VEXPA-61550 format. One record per residue: residue number from 1; x, y, z of N, C-alpha, C in turn; residue in one letter. Coordinates in Angstrom, 3 decimals. Layout:
% residues N
(NUM; (X; Y; Z); (X; Y; Z); (X; Y; Z); "A")
...
***
This chain:
% residues 238
(1; (-57.413; 2.974; -107.188); (-56.727; 3.492; -106.535); (-55.142; 2.996; -106.925); "X")
(2; (-53.738; 3.909; -106.324); (-52.817; 3.377; -106.529); (-52.623; 1.741; -106.186); "X")
(3; (-53.029; 1.916; -105.012); (-52.648; 0.476; -104.215); (-53.391; 0.913; -102.857); "X")
(4; (-53.982; 0.187; -102.127); (-54.568; 0.145; -100.531); (-53.720; 0.642; -100.370); "X")
(5; (-52.335; -0.691; -100.534); (-50.829; -0.544; -99.882); (-50.481; 1.127; -99.631); "X")
(6; (-51.015; 1.644; -100.037); (-50.058; 3.199; -100.473); (-51.014; 4.048; -99.705); "X")
(7; (-52.643; 4.074; -100.290); (-53.696; 4.568; -99.934); (-53.940; 4.458; -98.556); "X")
(8; (-54.120; 3.365; -97.757); (-54.540; 3.501; -96.173); (-53.731; 4.149; -94.882); "X")
(9; (-52.277; 3.763; -95.274); (-51.437; 4.006; -94.462); (-51.552; 5.538; -94.303); "X")
(10; (-51.338; 6.246; -95.734); (-50.772; 7.550; -96.283); (-52.140; 8.359; -95.617); "X")
(11; (-53.614; 7.996; -95.877); (-54.918; 8.698; -95.380); (-55.197; 8.712; -93.965); "X")
(12; (-54.726; 7.662; -93.354); (-54.728; 7.494; -91.793); (-53.880; 8.264; -91.519); "X")
(13; (-52.434; 8.438; -92.012); (-51.788; 9.333; -90.744); (-52.128; 10.984; -91.323); "X")
(14; (-52.718; 11.383; -92.576); (-53.610; 12.576; -92.861); (-54.387; 12.704; -91.667); "X")
(15; (-55.237; 11.681; -91.365); (-56.440; 11.898; -90.342); (-55.708; 11.845; -89.033); "X")
(16; (-54.545; 11.210; -88.926); (-53.907; 11.231; -87.760); (-53.418; 12.725; -87.375); "X")
(17; (-52.579; 13.659; -88.049); (-52.084; 14.707; -88.104); (-53.001; 15.581; -87.890); "X")
(18; (-54.196; 15.408; -88.103); (-55.687; 16.313; -88.567); (-56.064; 16.132; -86.695); "X")
(19; (-55.876; 15.510; -86.451); (-56.436; 15.128; -85.062); (-55.662; 15.692; -84.243); "X")
(20; (-54.170; 15.580; -84.567); (-53.012; 15.631; -83.407); (-52.894; 17.517; -83.049); "X")
(21; (-53.349; 18.011; -84.475); (-53.445; 19.495; -84.435); (-54.474; 20.142; -84.401); "X")
(22; (-55.529; 19.408; -84.139); (-56.610; 20.128; -83.873); (-57.132; 20.995; -84.917); "X")
(23; (-57.380; 19.957; -86.124); (-58.074; 20.826; -87.370); (-56.937; 21.361; -88.468); "X")
(24; (-55.292; 20.746; -88.106); (-54.141; 21.628; -88.858); (-54.086; 22.772; -88.191); "X")
(25; (-54.204; 23.388; -86.928); (-53.670; 24.255; -86.371); (-52.278; 24.171; -86.188); "X")
(26; (-51.828; 25.051; -86.948); (-50.082; 25.074; -86.309); (-49.894; 25.520; -85.168); "X")
(27; (-49.197; 24.421; -84.877); (-48.379; 24.762; -83.152); (-47.237; 24.931; -83.238); "X")
(28; (-46.766; 25.623; -82.213); (-45.062; 25.815; -82.137); (-44.395; 25.135; -81.397); "X")
(29; (-44.430; 24.008; -81.624); (-43.894; 22.952; -80.819); (-43.341; 22.139; -81.563); "X")
(30; (-42.597; 21.253; -81.230); (-41.603; 20.103; -81.797); (-42.115; 18.960; -82.580); "X")
(31; (-43.567; 18.698; -82.256); (-43.942; 17.749; -83.029); (-44.596; 18.207; -84.095); "X")
(32; (-45.578; 19.358; -84.170); (-46.314; 19.892; -85.616); (-45.535; 19.667; -86.775); "X")
(33; (-44.270; 19.807; -87.146); (-43.706; 19.368; -88.261); (-43.497; 18.294; -88.501); "X")
(34; (-43.233; 17.513; -87.560); (-42.904; 16.073; -87.566); (-44.397; 15.219; -88.038); "X")
(35; (-45.543; 15.820; -87.563); (-46.938; 14.942; -87.996); (-47.288; 15.300; -89.391); "X")
(36; (-46.559; 16.836; -89.714); (-46.928; 17.107; -91.024); (-46.115; 16.500; -91.745); "X")
(37; (-45.158; 16.005; -91.890); (-44.075; 15.891; -92.967); (-44.650; 14.292; -92.836); "X")
(38; (-44.680; 13.195; -91.726); (-44.876; 12.051; -92.038); (-45.852; 11.464; -93.146); "X")
(39; (-47.246; 11.762; -93.632); (-47.785; 11.109; -94.419); (-46.858; 11.393; -95.556); "X")
(40; (-46.432; 12.225; -95.859); (-45.851; 12.368; -97.617); (-44.834; 11.208; -97.303); "X")
(41; (-44.160; 11.510; -96.238); (-42.236; 10.983; -96.156); (-43.035; 9.372; -96.548); "X")
(42; (-43.351; 8.857; -95.674); (-44.101; 7.697; -95.495); (-44.710; 7.004; -96.791); "X")
(43; (-45.548; 8.012; -97.544); (-45.852; 7.505; -99.146); (-44.729; 7.501; -100.220); "X")
(44; (-43.758; 8.461; -99.552); (-42.420; 8.070; -100.465); (-42.001; 7.099; -100.234); "X")
(45; (-41.497; 6.283; -99.442); (-40.971; 5.557; -98.434); (-41.716; 4.078; -99.070); "X")
(46; (-42.915; 4.090; -98.860); (-43.635; 2.962; -99.477); (-43.862; 2.546; -100.928); "X")
(47; (-43.790; 4.010; -101.793); (-43.549; 3.920; -103.186); (-42.633; 3.550; -104.054); "X")
(48; (-41.451; 3.759; -103.067); (-40.208; 3.068; -103.532); (-40.080; 1.425; -103.275); "X")
(49; (-40.840; 1.475; -102.210); (-40.228; -0.324; -101.663); (-41.554; -1.350; -102.414); "X")
(50; (-42.809; -0.779; -102.381); (-43.687; -1.198; -102.775); (-44.018; -1.053; -104.244); "X")
(51; (-43.770; -0.051; -104.824); (-43.815; 0.011; -106.617); (-45.363; 0.563; -106.798); "X")
(52; (-46.306; -0.318; -106.197); (-48.323; -0.335; -106.646); (-47.687; -0.051; -108.310); "X")
(53; (-47.302; -0.849; -108.957); (-46.721; -1.095; -110.357); (-45.789; 0.015; -111.000); "X")
(54; (-45.124; 0.714; -110.503); (-44.134; 1.534; -110.866); (-43.169; 0.727; -110.920); "X")
(55; (-42.142; 0.910; -112.129); (-40.966; 0.105; -112.283); (-39.809; 1.072; -112.604); "X")
(56; (-38.450; 0.679; -112.457); (-37.596; 1.683; -112.786); (-37.807; 3.271; -112.881); "X")
(57; (-37.178; 3.838; -113.551); (-37.316; 5.136; -113.449); (-38.160; 6.029; -112.864); "X")
(58; (-39.458; 5.690; -113.527); (-40.732; 6.007; -112.968); (-41.136; 5.991; -111.820); "X")
(59; (-40.717; 4.717; -111.097); (-40.524; 4.084; -109.418); (-39.703; 5.314; -109.021); "X")
(60; (-38.427; 5.157; -108.972); (-37.329; 6.245; -108.527); (-38.111; 7.810; -108.750); "X")
(61; (-37.872; 8.503; -109.479); (-38.399; 9.712; -109.662); (-40.013; 10.118; -108.865); "X")
(62; (-40.769; 9.265; -108.741); (-41.961; 9.125; -108.068); (-41.850; 9.648; -106.586); "X")
(63; (-40.678; 8.346; -105.926); (-40.292; 8.366; -104.671); (-39.835; 9.624; -104.278); "X")
(64; (-38.896; 9.773; -105.261); (-38.172; 11.054; -105.236); (-38.860; 12.577; -104.975); "X")
(65; (-39.880; 12.772; -106.043); (-40.608; 13.883; -105.651); (-41.266; 13.863; -104.574); "X")
(66; (-41.750; 12.830; -104.055); (-42.909; 12.577; -102.568); (-41.476; 12.899; -101.702); "X")
(67; (-40.285; 12.356; -101.880); (-39.196; 12.604; -100.643); (-38.979; 14.313; -100.666); "X")
(68; (-39.013; 14.937; -101.557); (-38.408; 16.236; -101.820); (-39.747; 17.416; -101.304); "X")
(69; (-41.109; 16.597; -101.197); (-42.333; 17.348; -101.142); (-42.561; 17.043; -99.214); "X")
(70; (-42.020; 16.012; -98.838); (-41.983; 15.759; -97.619); (-40.799; 16.664; -96.966); "X")
(71; (-39.613; 17.038; -97.714); (-38.672; 17.901; -97.110); (-39.488; 19.371; -97.097); "X")
(72; (-39.806; 19.735; -98.204); (-40.382; 20.964; -98.012); (-41.240; 21.223; -96.777); "X")
(73; (-42.220; 20.180; -96.833); (-43.090; 19.983; -95.349); (-42.504; 20.540; -94.161); "X")
(74; (-41.309; 19.968; -94.202); (-40.593; 20.218; -93.073); (-39.721; 21.565; -93.013); "X")
(75; (-39.355; 21.671; -94.068); (-38.799; 22.964; -93.965); (-39.379; 24.279; -93.767); "X")
(76; (-40.733; 24.521; -94.265); (-42.178; 25.279; -94.151); (-41.726; 25.432; -92.701); "X")
(77; (-41.999; 24.567; -91.426); (-42.248; 24.627; -90.392); (-41.110; 24.940; -89.564); "X")
(78; (-39.873; 24.355; -89.909); (-38.974; 24.274; -89.170); (-38.085; 25.458; -88.975); "X")
(79; (-37.774; 25.839; -90.354); (-36.819; 27.179; -90.523); (-37.381; 28.638; -90.491); "X")
(80; (-36.054; 29.574; -90.283); (-36.804; 30.775; -90.211); (-37.094; 31.448; -91.506); "X")
(81; (-36.566; 31.010; -92.734); (-37.201; 31.060; -94.110); (-38.006; 30.218; -94.511); "X")
(82; (-38.843; 29.775; -94.040); (-39.350; 28.271; -94.169); (-39.871; 28.390; -95.813); "X")
(83; (-40.652; 29.534; -96.282); (-41.337; 29.880; -97.617); (-40.300; 29.579; -98.821); "X")
(84; (-39.190; 30.079; -98.447); (-38.182; 30.002; -99.410); (-37.303; 28.965; -99.334); "X")
(85; (-36.937; 28.045; -98.199); (-36.404; 26.789; -98.148); (-36.938; 25.523; -98.534); "X")
(86; (-38.650; 26.086; -97.996); (-39.869; 24.976; -98.648); (-40.123; 24.822; -100.032); "X")
(87; (-39.681; 26.383; -100.403); (-40.104; 26.325; -102.163); (-39.158; 25.806; -102.813); "X")
(88; (-37.750; 25.580; -102.268); (-36.750; 25.290; -103.086); (-36.750; 23.354; -103.036); "X")
(89; (-37.264; 23.274; -102.069); (-37.351; 21.648; -101.858); (-38.400; 21.101; -102.867); "X")
(90; (-39.614; 21.891; -102.777); (-40.708; 21.254; -103.711); (-40.324; 21.749; -104.762); "X")
(91; (-39.621; 22.603; -105.041); (-39.384; 23.127; -106.920); (-38.602; 21.502; -107.424); "X")
(92; (-37.212; 20.884; -106.275); (-36.664; 20.043; -106.919); (-37.619; 18.993; -106.897); "X")
(93; (-38.382; 18.792; -106.088); (-39.553; 17.568; -106.525); (-40.588; 17.617; -107.367); "X")
(94; (-41.103; 18.360; -107.870); (-41.799; 18.973; -109.392); (-40.808; 18.378; -110.127); "X")
(95; (-39.483; 18.910; -110.122); (-38.714; 18.276; -111.422); (-39.242; 16.828; -111.784); "X")
(96; (-38.854; 16.172; -110.677); (-38.893; 14.760; -110.569); (-40.390; 14.023; -111.084); "X")
(97; (-41.332; 14.708; -110.813); (-42.747; 14.496; -111.484); (-42.785; 14.588; -112.904); "X")
(98; (-42.175; 16.159; -113.315); (-42.395; 16.160; -114.515); (-41.567; 15.279; -115.516); "X")
(99; (-40.549; 14.585; -115.033); (-39.399; 13.854; -115.534); (-40.353; 12.129; -115.510); "X")
(100; (-42.039; 12.103; -115.075); (-42.539; 11.305; -115.373); (-43.471; 11.134; -116.366); "X")
(101; (-43.774; 12.341; -116.997); (-45.070; 12.704; -117.680); (-44.578; 13.435; -118.754); "X")
(102; (-43.913; 14.668; -118.723); (-43.478; 15.552; -119.663); (-43.091; 15.309; -120.887); "X")
(103; (-42.767; 13.938; -121.219); (-42.339; 13.294; -122.530); (-43.089; 13.291; -123.420); "X")
(104; (-44.540; 12.952; -122.869); (-45.277; 12.053; -123.006); (-46.269; 13.556; -124.053); "X")
(105; (-46.295; 14.506; -123.684); (-47.017; 15.962; -124.004); (-46.425; 16.265; -125.679); "X")
(106; (-47.612; 15.959; -126.289); (-47.550; 16.546; -127.864); (-48.071; 17.459; -128.813); "X")
(107; (-48.917; 18.174; -127.502); (-49.413; 19.453; -128.101); (-49.757; 20.367; -126.569); "X")
(108; (-49.563; 21.852; -126.132); (-49.951; 22.630; -125.680); (-51.247; 22.899; -125.769); "X")
(109; (-52.109; 22.981; -124.618); (-53.290; 23.645; -124.351); (-52.712; 25.107; -124.562); "X")
(110; (-53.615; 26.064; -125.549); (-53.102; 27.032; -125.690); (-54.324; 27.956; -124.864); "X")
(111; (-55.497; 27.731; -124.111); (-55.961; 28.534; -123.285); (-55.573; 28.303; -121.872); "X")
(112; (-55.341; 27.128; -121.619); (-54.946; 27.029; -119.984); (-53.419; 27.458; -120.112); "X")
(113; (-52.503; 27.398; -121.195); (-51.553; 28.180; -121.250); (-51.578; 29.638; -120.814); "X")
(114; (-52.514; 30.246; -121.392); (-52.931; 31.752; -121.108); (-53.448; 32.010; -119.735); "X")
(115; (-54.245; 31.108; -119.399); (-54.886; 30.959; -117.856); (-53.497; 31.073; -117.160); "X")
(116; (-52.560; 30.254; -117.129); (-51.552; 30.402; -116.357); (-50.805; 31.095; -115.865); "X")
(117; (-50.378; 32.304; -117.116); (-49.843; 32.978; -117.238); (-50.067; 34.168; -116.700); "X")
(118; (-51.787; 34.192; -117.158); (-52.471; 35.465; -115.880); (-52.382; 35.179; -114.746); "X")
(119; (-52.518; 33.932; -114.144); (-52.236; 33.281; -112.876); (-50.781; 33.939; -112.316); "X")
(120; (-49.765; 33.208; -113.316); (-48.828; 33.729; -112.655); (-48.654; 35.047; -112.697); "X")
(121; (-49.138; 35.780; -113.128); (-48.822; 37.501; -113.487); (-49.152; 37.863; -111.968); "X")
(122; (-50.424; 37.351; -111.305); (-51.188; 37.599; -109.936); (-50.312; 37.406; -108.809); "X")
(123; (-49.536; 36.147; -109.223); (-48.952; 35.574; -108.200); (-47.291; 36.711; -108.314); "X")
(124; (-47.170; 37.266; -108.775); (-45.886; 37.882; -109.660); (-46.001; 39.227; -108.548); "X")
(125; (-47.153; 40.124; -108.691); (-47.681; 40.937; -108.178); (-47.661; 40.362; -106.442); "X")
(126; (-48.233; 39.451; -106.159); (-48.756; 39.085; -104.525); (-46.889; 38.888; -103.928); "X")
(127; (-45.980; 38.268; -104.414); (-44.534; 37.953; -104.168); (-43.466; 39.471; -104.195); "X")
(128; (-44.201; 40.924; -104.591); (-43.499; 41.995; -104.984); (-43.334; 42.245; -103.676); "X")
(129; (-43.461; 42.106; -102.361); (-42.750; 42.339; -100.887); (-41.623; 41.690; -100.800); "X")
(130; (-42.041; 40.448; -100.718); (-40.922; 39.185; -101.111); (-39.681; 39.705; -101.736); "X")
(131; (-40.051; 40.283; -103.242); (-38.990; 40.353; -103.933); (-37.813; 42.361; -103.652); "X")
(132; (-38.939; 43.100; -103.083); (-38.140; 44.059; -102.546); (-37.809; 43.649; -101.402); "X")
(133; (-37.676; 42.638; -100.593); (-36.986; 42.403; -98.802); (-36.203; 41.664; -99.871); "X")
(134; (-35.579; 40.782; -100.527); (-34.521; 40.172; -100.640); (-34.852; 39.705; -102.191); "X")
(135; (-34.099; 40.056; -103.389); (-34.242; 39.579; -104.887); (-34.223; 37.901; -104.678); "X")
(136; (-32.923; 37.392; -103.800); (-32.904; 36.052; -103.943); (-33.952; 35.204; -103.702); "X")
(137; (-35.061; 35.683; -102.650); (-35.922; 35.036; -102.271); (-36.939; 34.957; -102.978); "X")
(138; (-36.880; 36.069; -103.822); (-38.521; 36.542; -104.436); (-37.919; 35.398; -106.013); "X")
(139; (-36.822; 35.295; -106.279); (-36.343; 34.879; -107.434); (-36.778; 33.444; -107.413); "X")
(140; (-36.163; 32.751; -106.265); (-36.774; 31.408; -105.545); (-38.527; 31.206; -105.496); "X")
(141; (-38.495; 31.994; -105.108); (-40.220; 32.053; -104.827); (-40.801; 31.924; -106.710); "X")
(142; (-40.364; 32.783; -107.358); (-41.081; 33.022; -108.704); (-40.865; 31.796; -109.608); "X")
(143; (-39.472; 31.227; -109.358); (-39.008; 29.972; -109.924); (-39.934; 28.450; -109.805); "X")
(144; (-40.106; 28.898; -108.791); (-41.376; 27.464; -107.874); (-42.374; 27.630; -108.273); "X")
(145; (-42.249; 28.923; -109.011); (-44.177; 29.338; -109.154); (-44.219; 28.694; -110.878); "X")
(146; (-42.785; 28.811; -111.461); (-43.219; 28.945; -112.852); (-42.926; 27.426; -113.151); "X")
(147; (-42.468; 26.607; -111.895); (-42.156; 24.778; -112.211); (-43.631; 24.416; -111.974); "X")
(148; (-44.334; 25.066; -111.103); (-45.797; 24.196; -110.942); (-46.592; 25.075; -111.713); "X")
(149; (-46.086; 26.013; -112.255); (-47.042; 26.369; -113.564); (-47.040; 25.130; -114.929); "X")
(150; (-45.649; 25.097; -114.973); (-45.436; 24.301; -115.921); (-46.001; 22.763; -115.805); "X")
(151; (-46.032; 22.457; -114.611); (-46.900; 21.244; -114.191); (-48.213; 21.308; -114.583); "X")
(152; (-48.974; 21.740; -114.264); (-50.312; 22.388; -114.180); (-50.876; 22.175; -115.936); "X")
(153; (-49.918; 23.170; -116.476); (-50.209; 23.095; -118.121); (-49.644; 21.851; -118.506); "X")
(154; (-48.621; 21.279; -118.505); (-48.415; 20.188; -119.415); (-49.340; 18.815; -118.892); "X")
(155; (-49.676; 18.958; -117.342); (-50.781; 17.733; -117.303); (-52.325; 18.120; -117.812); "X")
(156; (-52.478; 19.701; -117.884); (-53.450; 19.620; -118.824); (-53.888; 19.640; -120.443); "X")
(157; (-52.430; 19.815; -120.617); (-52.274; 19.207; -122.355); (-52.471; 17.904; -122.462); "X")
(158; (-51.976; 17.113; -121.550); (-52.307; 15.288; -121.725); (-53.471; 15.037; -121.638); "X")
(159; (-54.462; 15.717; -120.724); (-55.778; 15.018; -120.548); (-56.264; 15.914; -121.870); "X")
(160; (-56.124; 17.396; -122.212); (-57.020; 17.800; -123.507); (-56.888; 17.229; -124.478); "X")
(161; (-55.741; 16.665; -125.019); (-55.053; 16.896; -126.240); (-54.434; 15.672; -126.411); "X")
(162; (-54.384; 14.354; -125.095); (-53.859; 13.181; -125.306); (-52.256; 13.134; -125.494); "X")
(163; (-51.745; 12.116; -125.055); (-50.522; 11.369; -125.870); (-50.314; 10.681; -126.783); "X")
(164; (-49.018; 10.284; -126.996); (-48.885; 9.580; -128.378); (-49.467; 7.978; -128.140); "X")
(165; (-50.006; 7.699; -128.940); (-51.077; 6.397; -128.704); (-52.247; 6.499; -127.506); "X")
(166; (-52.509; 7.508; -127.153); (-53.449; 7.632; -125.996); (-54.329; 8.894; -126.478); "X")
(167; (-55.743; 8.366; -126.649); (-56.707; 9.678; -126.907); (-56.863; 10.363; -125.656); "X")
(168; (-57.530; 11.722; -125.937); (-58.009; 12.395; -125.205); (-58.683; 12.003; -124.092); "X")
(169; (-58.814; 13.050; -122.965); (-59.637; 12.645; -121.970); (-59.952; 11.157; -121.082); "X")
(170; (-58.395; 10.836; -120.987); (-58.112; 9.575; -120.094); (-58.353; 10.076; -118.436); "X")
(171; (-58.594; 8.803; -118.026); (-58.734; 9.333; -116.497); (-57.576; 9.447; -115.559); "X")
(172; (-56.385; 8.737; -116.178); (-55.327; 8.578; -115.837); (-54.655; 9.911; -115.916); "X")
(173; (-55.171; 10.677; -116.903); (-54.285; 12.029; -117.111); (-55.151; 12.977; -116.125); "X")
(174; (-56.747; 12.753; -115.984); (-57.131; 14.117; -115.497); (-56.780; 14.047; -114.020); "X")
(175; (-56.737; 12.384; -113.453); (-56.150; 12.866; -112.330); (-55.012; 13.427; -112.099); "X")
(176; (-53.777; 13.652; -112.636); (-52.773; 13.983; -112.631); (-53.089; 15.619; -112.753); "X")
(177; (-54.320; 15.874; -113.582); (-54.252; 17.365; -113.843); (-54.757; 18.073; -112.601); "X")
(178; (-55.941; 17.091; -112.213); (-56.515; 17.997; -110.870); (-55.694; 18.077; -109.597); "X")
(179; (-54.690; 16.636; -109.698); (-53.935; 16.508; -108.665); (-52.950; 18.026; -108.927); "X")
(180; (-52.355; 18.628; -110.021); (-51.602; 19.889; -109.989); (-52.466; 20.922; -109.685); "X")
(181; (-53.773; 20.910; -109.964); (-54.879; 21.789; -109.763); (-54.563; 22.212; -108.723); "X")
(182; (-55.073; 21.186; -107.616); (-55.087; 21.355; -106.279); (-53.962; 21.843; -105.569); "X")
(183; (-52.679; 21.212; -106.501); (-51.290; 21.438; -105.782); (-51.792; 23.233; -105.877); "X")
(184; (-51.611; 23.761; -107.289); (-51.135; 24.883; -107.519); (-52.292; 25.914; -106.713); "X")
(185; (-53.176; 25.301; -106.220); (-53.878; 26.008; -105.553); (-53.959; 26.695; -104.141); "X")
(186; (-53.514; 25.259; -103.931); (-52.914; 25.323; -102.306); (-51.499; 26.180; -101.797); "X")
(187; (-50.764; 25.587; -103.261); (-49.273; 26.797; -103.187); (-50.152; 28.444; -103.568); "X")
(188; (-50.832; 28.783; -104.133); (-51.217; 30.345; -104.434); (-51.816; 30.487; -103.121); "X")
(189; (-52.432; 30.035; -101.939); (-53.104; 30.541; -100.940); (-52.023; 30.529; -99.624); "X")
(190; (-50.974; 29.692; -100.028); (-50.198; 29.684; -98.886); (-49.211; 31.002; -99.216); "X")
(191; (-48.756; 31.244; -100.728); (-48.078; 32.560; -100.968); (-48.810; 33.877; -100.559); "X")
(192; (-49.848; 33.782; -101.061); (-51.062; 34.990; -100.769); (-51.376; 35.293; -98.796); "X")
(193; (-51.465; 34.323; -98.700); (-51.335; 34.095; -96.794); (-50.371; 34.811; -96.387); "X")
(194; (-48.812; 34.243; -96.771); (-47.356; 34.572; -96.027); (-47.315; 36.413; -96.825); "X")
(195; (-47.991; 36.570; -97.633); (-47.695; 38.204; -98.215); (-49.164; 39.294; -97.180); "X")
(196; (-49.896; 38.935; -96.528); (-50.912; 39.032; -95.292); (-52.179; 39.252; -96.055); "X")
(197; (-52.910; 38.113; -97.139); (-54.104; 38.382; -97.810); (-54.748; 37.574; -96.547); "X")
(198; (-55.767; 37.731; -96.269); (-56.930; 36.808; -95.140); (-57.444; 35.921; -95.828); "X")
(199; (-57.730; 34.448; -95.691); (-58.309; 33.579; -96.508); (-58.769; 32.437; -95.261); "X")
(200; (-60.246; 32.578; -95.000); (-61.182; 32.045; -94.044); (-60.555; 30.074; -94.552); "X")
(201; (-60.481; 29.917; -93.270); (-59.931; 28.575; -93.037); (-58.551; 28.071; -94.033); "X")
(202; (-57.761; 28.856; -93.975); (-56.687; 28.812; -94.977); (-56.017; 27.153; -94.665); "X")
(203; (-55.558; 27.002; -93.558); (-54.846; 26.025; -93.411); (-55.428; 24.715; -93.468); "X")
(204; (-56.513; 24.371; -93.439); (-57.422; 23.189; -93.639); (-57.127; 23.391; -95.309); "X")
(205; (-57.900; 24.896; -95.957); (-57.677; 24.086; -97.261); (-56.605; 24.274; -98.038); "X")
(206; (-55.358; 24.746; -97.166); (-54.140; 24.515; -97.967); (-53.524; 22.800; -97.801); "X")
(207; (-53.601; 22.670; -96.188); (-53.320; 21.376; -96.391); (-54.035; 19.902; -96.950); "X")
(208; (-55.628; 20.198; -96.840); (-56.430; 18.971; -97.748); (-56.349; 18.790; -99.006); "X")
(209; (-56.022; 20.283; -99.430); (-55.463; 20.405; -101.287); (-54.630; 19.384; -101.460); "X")
(210; (-53.404; 19.965; -100.463); (-52.410; 19.921; -101.147); (-52.196; 17.920; -100.410); "X")
(211; (-52.684; 17.388; -99.468); (-52.218; 16.176; -99.214); (-52.587; 15.092; -100.408); "X")
(212; (-54.535; 15.560; -100.744); (-55.102; 15.226; -101.851); (-54.170; 14.985; -103.195); "X")
(213; (-53.516; 16.382; -103.549); (-52.982; 16.671; -104.366); (-51.394; 15.586; -104.773); "X")
(214; (-50.788; 15.046; -103.777); (-49.933; 14.450; -103.608); (-50.076; 12.782; -103.840); "X")
(215; (-51.340; 12.474; -103.497); (-51.862; 11.265; -103.778); (-52.639; 11.228; -104.936); "X")
(216; (-52.968; 12.052; -105.650); (-53.740; 11.904; -107.057); (-52.472; 11.870; -108.282); "X")
(217; (-51.503; 12.842; -107.760); (-50.113; 12.667; -108.439); (-49.569; 11.089; -108.608); "X")
(218; (-49.345; 10.528; -107.667); (-48.799; 9.243; -107.395); (-49.909; 8.022; -108.174); "X")
(219; (-50.960; 8.444; -108.076); (-51.992; 7.713; -108.208); (-52.152; 8.008; -110.187); "X")
(220; (-51.914; 8.757; -110.505); (-52.025; 9.014; -111.937); (-50.894; 8.172; -112.461); "X")
(221; (-49.832; 8.622; -111.758); (-48.296; 7.686; -112.263); (-48.684; 6.249; -112.471); "X")
(222; (-48.923; 5.986; -111.334); (-49.522; 4.201; -111.307); (-50.098; 3.558; -112.257); "X")
(223; (-51.354; 4.588; -112.486); (-51.981; 4.086; -113.583); (-51.753; 4.041; -115.139); "X")
(224; (-50.882; 5.354; -115.278); (-50.145; 5.375; -116.363); (-49.599; 4.298; -116.940); "X")
(225; (-48.303; 3.952; -115.402); (-47.461; 3.126; -116.268); (-47.961; 1.907; -116.166); "X")
(226; (-49.284; 1.575; -115.812); (-49.905; 0.162; -115.816); (-50.550; -0.116; -117.304); "X")
(227; (-51.037; 0.919; -117.507); (-51.715; 1.191; -119.051); (-50.646; 0.914; -119.910); "X")
(228; (-49.655; 1.756; -119.866); (-47.997; 1.497; -120.755); (-47.819; -0.392; -121.014); "X")
(229; (-47.953; -0.641; -119.832); (-47.079; -1.934; -119.687); (-48.027; -2.329; -120.284); "X")
(230; (-49.508; -2.865; -120.280); (-50.241; -3.512; -120.796); (-50.278; -3.704; -122.048); "X")
(231; (-50.028; -1.950; -123.108); (-50.484; -1.939; -124.087); (-49.478; -2.831; -124.773); "X")
(232; (-47.747; -2.472; -123.895); (-46.365; -3.130; -124.876); (-47.172; -4.349; -124.682); "X")
(233; (-47.296; -5.337; -123.941); (-47.654; -6.762; -123.609); (-48.511; -6.978; -124.847); "X")
(234; (-49.329; -6.473; -124.826); (-50.520; -6.547; -126.150); (-49.934; -6.571; -127.184); "X")
(235; (-49.192; -5.571; -127.808); (-48.087; -5.241; -129.109); (-47.283; -6.675; -129.042); "X")
(236; (-46.711; -7.085; -128.221); (-45.530; -8.172; -128.092); (-46.370; -9.613; -128.437); "X")
(237; (-47.935; -9.852; -127.847); (-48.523; -10.503; -128.040); (-49.203; -10.846; -129.685); "X")
(238; (-49.379; -9.728; -130.587); (-49.868; -10.017; -131.942); (-49.042; -10.324; -132.787); "X")
***
């Protein structure tokens, strides 16, 4: 794991939120959004203060990605146009996540890119009612979907093709790819639910996959930073 100091409080807060909400059932009171926001917010604070192996810009970018994720959690529950304002916050968070790994990609995985394009086309069809109702809101949702698809494709490309001085199929890149795959699945279900599609156990599936995704992305970033630091030290000792 990235660090027990990150994992233990994070998953304890997720479990507490599950209990307080009777299984992630949305309640329209003043406590639901706070319990939902707390796990990722605390993970952001701990990531910045403790680091868990992260240093410099990667530490700041990861903490900021989590912070905007927590803000998105709050806005989705709190504001009238929650999906739109939440997508804006999450999109900014994904930009910070991209800054931690996109520069390491050396080759795109074309099959994954094609699948992301097909899936993106389905999302476009799904958000047509939003675009028809409000063009700006539709553009925001589509932009967010593009950013998340970019994260998915680039993280998958890192896993399947490797990076400079790093072979394919490494655990750190697999964890990141799984994290963004879960994020993609979670947000796709959220959008489909928003436009009227019925999904069994939607709240549980959306939130469990989302909380796990956030931690896996952090774990992968910590592991990658540690591997790079060890390689740099080994090169200096030669």
